[in-house]
Backbone atoms as SQL, in Angstrom:
CREATE TABLE atoms (id INTEGER PRIMARY KEY, chain TEXT, resi INTEGER, resn TEXT, atom TEXT, x REAL, y REAL, z REAL);
INSERT INTO atoms VALUES
  (1, 'A', 1, 'MET', 'N', 9.636, -12.377, 12.701),
  (2, 'A', 1, 'MET', 'CA', 8.895, -12.216, 14.052),
  (3, 'A', 1, 'MET', 'C', 9.839, -12.218, 15.068),
  (4, 'A', 2, 'ILE', 'N', 10.844, -12.700, 15.004),
  (5, 'A', 2, 'ILE', 'CA', 11.826, -12.568, 15.854),
  (6, 'A', 2, 'ILE', 'C', 12.714, -11.178, 15.914),
  (7, 'A', 3, 'PHE', 'N', 12.695, -10.915, 14.512),
  (8, 'A', 3, 'PHE', 'CA', 13.228, -9.414, 13.990),
  (9, 'A', 3, 'PHE', 'C', 12.705, -8.410, 14.851),
  (10, 'A', 4, 'LEU', 'N', 11.055, -8.726, 14.697),
  (11, 'A', 4, 'LEU', 'CA', 10.500, -7.448, 15.244),
  (12, 'A', 4, 'LEU', 'C', 10.504, -7.539, 16.746),
  (13, 'A', 5, 'ILE', 'N', 10.386, -8.361, 17.240),
  (14, 'A', 5, 'ILE', 'CA', 10.696, -8.573, 18.631),
  (15, 'A', 5, 'ILE', 'C', 11.981, -7.767, 19.298),
  (16, 'A', 6, 'SER', 'N', 12.988, -8.272, 18.391),
  (17, 'A', 6, 'SER', 'CA', 14.690, -7.883, 18.808),
  (18, 'A', 6, 'SER', 'C', 14.593, -6.385, 18.604),
  (19, 'A', 7, 'VAL', 'N', 13.990, -5.812, 17.397),
  (20, 'A', 7, 'VAL', 'CA', 13.995, -4.242, 17.219),
  (21, 'A', 7, 'VAL', 'C', 13.349, -3.440, 18.377),
  (22, 'A', 8, 'TYR', 'N', 12.052, -4.254, 18.645),
  (23, 'A', 8, 'TYR', 'CA', 10.920, -3.267, 19.747),
  (24, 'A', 8, 'TYR', 'C', 11.867, -3.665, 21.303),
  (25, 'A', 9, 'ALA', 'N', 12.854, -4.625, 21.562),
  (26, 'A', 9, 'ALA', 'CA', 13.492, -4.615, 22.856),
  (27, 'A', 9, 'ALA', 'C', 14.490, -3.905, 22.913),
  (28, 'A', 10, 'LEU', 'N', 15.032, -3.906, 21.600),
  (29, 'A', 10, 'LEU', 'CA', 16.406, -2.794, 21.820),
  (30, 'A', 10, 'LEU', 'C', 15.862, -1.585, 22.013),
  (31, 'A', 11, 'PHE', 'N', 15.018, -0.981, 21.096),
  (32, 'A', 11, 'PHE', 'CA', 14.471, 0.354, 21.519),
  (33, 'A', 11, 'PHE', 'C', 13.917, 0.607, 22.831),
  (34, 'A', 12, 'ALA', 'N', 13.333, -0.557, 23.335),
  (35, 'A', 12, 'ALA', 'CA', 12.758, -0.264, 24.507),
  (36, 'A', 12, 'ALA', 'C', 14.042, -0.147, 25.661),
  (37, 'A', 13, 'LEU', 'N', 15.234, -0.874, 25.400),
  (38, 'A', 13, 'LEU', 'CA', 16.167, -0.660, 26.237),
  (39, 'A', 13, 'LEU', 'C', 17.225, 0.477, 26.087),
  (40, 'A', 14, 'LEU', 'N', 17.089, 1.352, 25.099),
  (41, 'A', 14, 'LEU', 'CA', 17.530, 2.550, 24.914),
  (42, 'A', 14, 'LEU', 'C', 16.741, 3.772, 25.311),
  (43, 'A', 15, 'GLU', 'N', 15.247, 3.367, 25.451),
  (44, 'A', 15, 'GLU', 'CA', 14.363, 4.738, 25.949),
  (45, 'A', 15, 'GLU', 'C', 13.995, 4.625, 27.382),
  (46, 'A', 16, 'PHE', 'N', 13.809, 3.215, 27.698),
  (47, 'A', 16, 'PHE', 'CA', 12.666, 3.407, 28.853),
  (48, 'A', 16, 'PHE', 'C', 13.886, 3.223, 29.963),
  (49, 'A', 17, 'PRO', 'N', 15.157, 3.225, 30.127),
  (50, 'A', 17, 'PRO', 'CA', 16.153, 3.863, 31.373),
  (51, 'A', 17, 'PRO', 'C', 15.979, 5.045, 31.494),
  (52, 'A', 18, 'ASP', 'N', 16.262, 5.798, 30.317),
  (53, 'A', 18, 'ASP', 'CA', 16.624, 7.397, 30.520),
  (54, 'A', 18, 'ASP', 'C', 15.461, 7.726, 31.217),
  (55, 'A', 19, 'LEU', 'N', 13.993, 7.446, 30.663),
  (56, 'A', 19, 'LEU', 'CA', 12.982, 8.064, 31.201),
  (57, 'A', 19, 'LEU', 'C', 12.688, 7.486, 32.899),
  (58, 'A', 20, 'ILE', 'N', 12.936, 6.737, 33.152),
  (59, 'A', 20, 'ILE', 'CA', 12.761, 5.817, 34.417),
  (60, 'A', 20, 'ILE', 'C', 14.065, 6.866, 35.302),
  (61, 'A', 21, 'ARG', 'N', 15.098, 6.932, 35.042),
  (62, 'A', 21, 'ARG', 'CA', 16.080, 7.644, 35.524),
  (63, 'A', 21, 'ARG', 'C', 15.849, 9.008, 35.893),
  (64, 'A', 22, 'LYS', 'N', 15.132, 9.735, 34.982),
  (65, 'A', 22, 'LYS', 'CA', 14.998, 11.324, 35.217),
  (66, 'A', 22, 'LYS', 'C', 13.549, 11.358, 35.762),
  (67, 'A', 23, 'LYS', 'N', 12.899, 10.306, 36.126),
  (68, 'A', 23, 'LYS', 'CA', 11.662, 10.036, 36.669),
  (69, 'A', 23, 'LYS', 'C', 10.463, 10.903, 36.176),
  (70, 'A', 24, 'HIS', 'N', 10.347, 10.571, 34.899),
  (71, 'A', 24, 'HIS', 'CA', 9.081, 11.293, 33.696),
  (72, 'A', 24, 'HIS', 'C', 8.166, 10.457, 33.612),
  (73, 'A', 25, 'TRP', 'N', 7.710, 10.404, 34.734),
  (74, 'A', 25, 'TRP', 'CA', 6.510, 9.203, 34.864),
  (75, 'A', 25, 'TRP', 'C', 5.505, 9.286, 34.057),
  (76, 'A', 26, 'ARG', 'N', 5.027, 10.601, 33.656),
  (77, 'A', 26, 'ARG', 'CA', 3.874, 10.675, 32.652),
  (78, 'A', 26, 'ARG', 'C', 4.411, 10.456, 31.155),
  (79, 'A', 27, 'ASP', 'N', 5.357, 11.077, 31.042),
  (80, 'A', 27, 'ASP', 'CA', 6.260, 10.548, 29.649),
  (81, 'A', 27, 'ASP', 'C', 6.471, 9.101, 29.359),
  (82, 'A', 28, 'LEU', 'N', 6.741, 8.476, 30.433),
  (83, 'A', 28, 'LEU', 'CA', 6.828, 7.193, 30.250),
  (84, 'A', 28, 'LEU', 'C', 5.577, 6.534, 30.277),
  (85, 'A', 29, 'ALA', 'N', 4.430, 6.688, 30.691),
  (86, 'A', 29, 'ALA', 'CA', 3.340, 6.304, 30.667),
  (87, 'A', 29, 'ALA', 'C', 2.624, 6.309, 29.114),
  (88, 'A', 30, 'VAL', 'N', 2.641, 7.591, 28.698),
  (89, 'A', 30, 'VAL', 'CA', 2.249, 7.981, 27.312),
  (90, 'A', 30, 'VAL', 'C', 3.159, 7.028, 26.220),
  (91, 'A', 31, 'PHE', 'N', 4.589, 7.119, 26.569),
  (92, 'A', 31, 'PHE', 'CA', 5.481, 6.379, 25.553),
  (93, 'A', 31, 'PHE', 'C', 5.033, 4.894, 25.726),
  (94, 'A', 32, 'SER', 'N', 4.705, 4.582, 27.145),
  (95, 'A', 32, 'SER', 'CA', 4.388, 2.774, 26.842),
  (96, 'A', 32, 'SER', 'C', 3.264, 2.345, 26.490),
  (97, 'A', 33, 'ALA', 'N', 2.459, 3.518, 26.359),
  (98, 'A', 33, 'ALA', 'CA', 0.898, 3.046, 25.560),
  (99, 'A', 33, 'ALA', 'C', 1.372, 3.397, 24.274),
  (100, 'A', 34, 'LEU', 'N', 1.818, 4.507, 23.731),
  (101, 'A', 34, 'LEU', 'CA', 1.927, 4.041, 22.312),
  (102, 'A', 34, 'LEU', 'C', 3.033, 3.201, 21.549),
  (103, 'A', 35, 'TYR', 'N', 3.951, 2.835, 22.713),
  (104, 'A', 35, 'TYR', 'CA', 4.519, 1.830, 22.237),
  (105, 'A', 35, 'TYR', 'C', 4.060, 0.590, 22.256),
  (106, 'A', 36, 'ALA', 'N', 3.469, 0.060, 23.091),
  (107, 'A', 36, 'ALA', 'CA', 2.544, -1.174, 22.840),
  (108, 'A', 36, 'ALA', 'C', 1.502, -1.096, 21.977),
  (109, 'A', 37, 'ALA', 'N', 0.918, 0.010, 21.691),
  (110, 'A', 37, 'ALA', 'CA', -0.092, 0.215, 20.235),
  (111, 'A', 37, 'ALA', 'C', 0.869, -0.060, 19.148),
  (112, 'A', 38, 'THR', 'N', 1.690, 0.571, 18.905),
  (113, 'A', 38, 'THR', 'CA', 2.479, 0.089, 17.747),
  (114, 'A', 38, 'THR', 'C', 3.183, -1.215, 17.454),
  (115, 'A', 39, 'PHE', 'N', 3.495, -1.835, 18.826),
  (116, 'A', 39, 'PHE', 'CA', 3.968, -3.031, 18.775),
  (117, 'A', 39, 'PHE', 'C', 2.873, -4.447, 18.396),
  (118, 'A', 40, 'VAL', 'N', 1.757, -3.818, 19.100),
  (119, 'A', 40, 'VAL', 'CA', 0.663, -4.857, 18.675),
  (120, 'A', 40, 'VAL', 'C', 0.255, -4.703, 17.092),
  (121, 'A', 41, 'LEU', 'N', 0.355, -3.507, 16.578),
  (122, 'A', 41, 'LEU', 'CA', -0.011, -3.167, 15.045),
  (123, 'A', 41, 'LEU', 'C', 0.877, -3.837, 14.287),
  (124, 'A', 42, 'ALA', 'N', 2.419, -3.820, 14.526),
  (125, 'A', 42, 'ALA', 'CA', 3.452, -4.296, 13.959),
  (126, 'A', 42, 'ALA', 'C', 3.281, -5.827, 13.883),
  (127, 'A', 43, 'PHE', 'N', 2.747, -6.317, 14.949),
  (128, 'A', 43, 'PHE', 'CA', 2.811, -7.847, 15.386),
  (129, 'A', 43, 'PHE', 'C', 1.723, -8.114, 14.317),
  (130, 'A', 44, 'LEU', 'N', 0.633, -7.904, 14.582),
  (131, 'A', 44, 'LEU', 'CA', -0.436, -8.110, 13.883),
  (132, 'A', 44, 'LEU', 'C', -0.244, -8.191, 12.094),
  (133, 'A', 45, 'TYR', 'N', 0.337, -7.319, 11.721),
  (134, 'A', 45, 'TYR', 'CA', 0.561, -6.974, 10.128),
  (135, 'A', 45, 'TYR', 'C', 1.953, -8.057, 9.782),
  (136, 'A', 46, 'VAL', 'N', 2.731, -8.504, 10.811),
  (137, 'A', 46, 'VAL', 'CA', 3.514, -9.569, 10.374),
  (138, 'A', 46, 'VAL', 'C', 2.681, -10.960, 10.560),
  (139, 'A', 47, 'LYS', 'N', 1.708, -11.149, 11.294),
  (140, 'A', 47, 'LYS', 'CA', 1.148, -12.329, 11.483),
  (141, 'A', 47, 'LYS', 'C', -0.060, -12.468, 9.933),
  (142, 'A', 48, 'GLY', 'N', -0.101, -10.962, 9.343),
  (143, 'A', 48, 'GLY', 'CA', -0.824, -11.218, 7.877),
  (144, 'A', 48, 'GLY', 'C', -2.335, -10.894, 8.296),
  (145, 'A', 49, 'VAL', 'N', -2.654, -10.369, 9.662),
  (146, 'A', 49, 'VAL', 'CA', -3.884, -9.917, 9.752),
  (147, 'A', 49, 'VAL', 'C', -4.258, -8.383, 8.997),
  (148, 'A', 50, 'LYS', 'N', -5.511, -8.513, 8.385),
  (149, 'A', 50, 'LYS', 'CA', -5.825, -7.417, 7.538),
  (150, 'A', 50, 'LYS', 'C', -5.768, -6.105, 8.666),
  (151, 'A', 51, 'ILE', 'N', -5.286, -5.161, 8.584),
  (152, 'A', 51, 'ILE', 'CA', -5.494, -4.092, 9.558),
  (153, 'A', 51, 'ILE', 'C', -6.232, -2.758, 8.686),
  (154, 'A', 52, 'PRO', 'N', -7.525, -2.224, 9.222),
  (155, 'A', 52, 'PRO', 'CA', -8.406, -1.445, 8.298),
  (156, 'A', 52, 'PRO', 'C', -7.536, -0.057, 8.582),
  (157, 'A', 53, 'SER', 'N', -7.798, 0.548, 7.467),
  (158, 'A', 53, 'SER', 'CA', -7.202, 1.944, 7.095),
  (159, 'A', 53, 'SER', 'C', -7.748, 3.060, 8.170),
  (160, 'A', 54, 'PRO', 'N', -7.174, 4.014, 8.875),
  (161, 'A', 54, 'PRO', 'CA', -7.843, 4.512, 9.820),
  (162, 'A', 54, 'PRO', 'C', -8.665, 6.152, 9.073),
  (163, 'A', 55, 'MET', 'N', -8.537, 6.062, 7.749),
  (164, 'A', 55, 'MET', 'CA', -8.809, 7.305, 6.975),
  (165, 'A', 55, 'MET', 'C', -10.352, 6.962, 6.915),
  (166, 'A', 56, 'ARG', 'N', -10.824, 5.686, 6.668),
  (167, 'A', 56, 'ARG', 'CA', -12.517, 5.416, 6.697),
  (168, 'A', 56, 'ARG', 'C', -12.970, 5.894, 7.794),
  (169, 'A', 57, 'LEU', 'N', -12.245, 5.828, 8.867),
  (170, 'A', 57, 'LEU', 'CA', -13.006, 6.326, 10.155),
  (171, 'A', 57, 'LEU', 'C', -12.845, 8.143, 10.109),
  (172, 'A', 58, 'MET', 'N', -11.683, 8.470, 9.906),
  (173, 'A', 58, 'MET', 'CA', -11.556, 9.859, 9.764),
  (174, 'A', 58, 'MET', 'C', -12.712, 10.469, 8.644),
  (175, 'A', 59, 'HIS', 'N', -12.967, 9.857, 7.497),
  (176, 'A', 59, 'HIS', 'CA', -13.742, 10.256, 6.582),
  (177, 'A', 59, 'HIS', 'C', -15.373, 10.386, 7.485),
  (178, 'A', 60, 'LYS', 'N', -15.651, 8.918, 7.922),
  (179, 'A', 60, 'LYS', 'CA', -16.976, 9.327, 8.585),
  (180, 'A', 60, 'LYS', 'C', -17.020, 10.437, 9.703),
  (181, 'A', 61, 'LEU', 'N', -15.964, 10.388, 10.423),
  (182, 'A', 61, 'LEU', 'CA', -15.967, 11.692, 11.567),
  (183, 'A', 61, 'LEU', 'C', -16.194, 12.800, 10.872),
  (184, 'A', 62, 'ILE', 'N', -15.502, 13.262, 9.883),
  (185, 'A', 62, 'ILE', 'CA', -15.533, 14.315, 9.386),
  (186, 'A', 62, 'ILE', 'C', -16.729, 14.870, 8.623),
  (187, 'A', 63, 'VAL', 'N', -16.798, 13.797, 7.382),
  (188, 'A', 63, 'VAL', 'CA', -18.138, 14.402, 6.522),
  (189, 'A', 63, 'VAL', 'C', -19.284, 13.885, 7.245),
  (190, 'A', 64, 'GLU', 'N', -19.498, 12.644, 7.616),
  (191, 'A', 64, 'GLU', 'CA', -20.924, 12.291, 7.862),
  (192, 'A', 64, 'GLU', 'C', -21.127, 12.916, 9.249),
  (193, 'A', 65, 'LYS', 'N', -20.120, 12.907, 10.167),
  (194, 'A', 65, 'LYS', 'CA', -20.700, 13.201, 11.697),
  (195, 'A', 65, 'LYS', 'C', -20.625, 14.700, 11.882),
  (196, 'A', 66, 'TRP', 'N', -19.596, 15.446, 11.347),
  (197, 'A', 66, 'TRP', 'CA', -19.317, 16.841, 11.500),
  (198, 'A', 66, 'TRP', 'C', -19.803, 17.647, 10.357),
  (199, 'A', 67, 'ARG', 'N', -20.207, 16.838, 9.295),
  (200, 'A', 67, 'ARG', 'CA', -21.018, 17.464, 8.117),
  (201, 'A', 67, 'ARG', 'C', -19.908, 18.564, 7.517),
  (202, 'A', 68, 'ILE', 'N', -18.733, 18.255, 7.307),
  (203, 'A', 68, 'ILE', 'CA', -17.673, 18.923, 6.943),
  (204, 'A', 68, 'ILE', 'C', -17.308, 18.320, 5.593),
  (205, 'A', 69, 'PRO', 'N', -17.800, 18.896, 4.296),
  (206, 'A', 69, 'PRO', 'CA', -17.261, 18.252, 3.175),
  (207, 'A', 69, 'PRO', 'C', -15.729, 19.088, 2.966),
  (208, 'A', 70, 'TYR', 'N', -15.228, 18.109, 2.144),
  (209, 'A', 70, 'TYR', 'CA', -13.835, 18.371, 1.483),
  (210, 'A', 70, 'TYR', 'C', -13.736, 18.028, 0.163);
């Protein structure tokens, strides 16, 4: 758990200041959202929470909703 937080903090310290200094606000917003989402997923995985596969959602969307067989 501490390792996970340390790695994410290190990456944040390496990436965020450059985006802020260059005033890339949109990039910073997108990067922050994706960064937060991956952190939450990694945290849940470390805690032992079963994370559903995104392939099931894609299968339902492609085959059942759009009716595209593959």
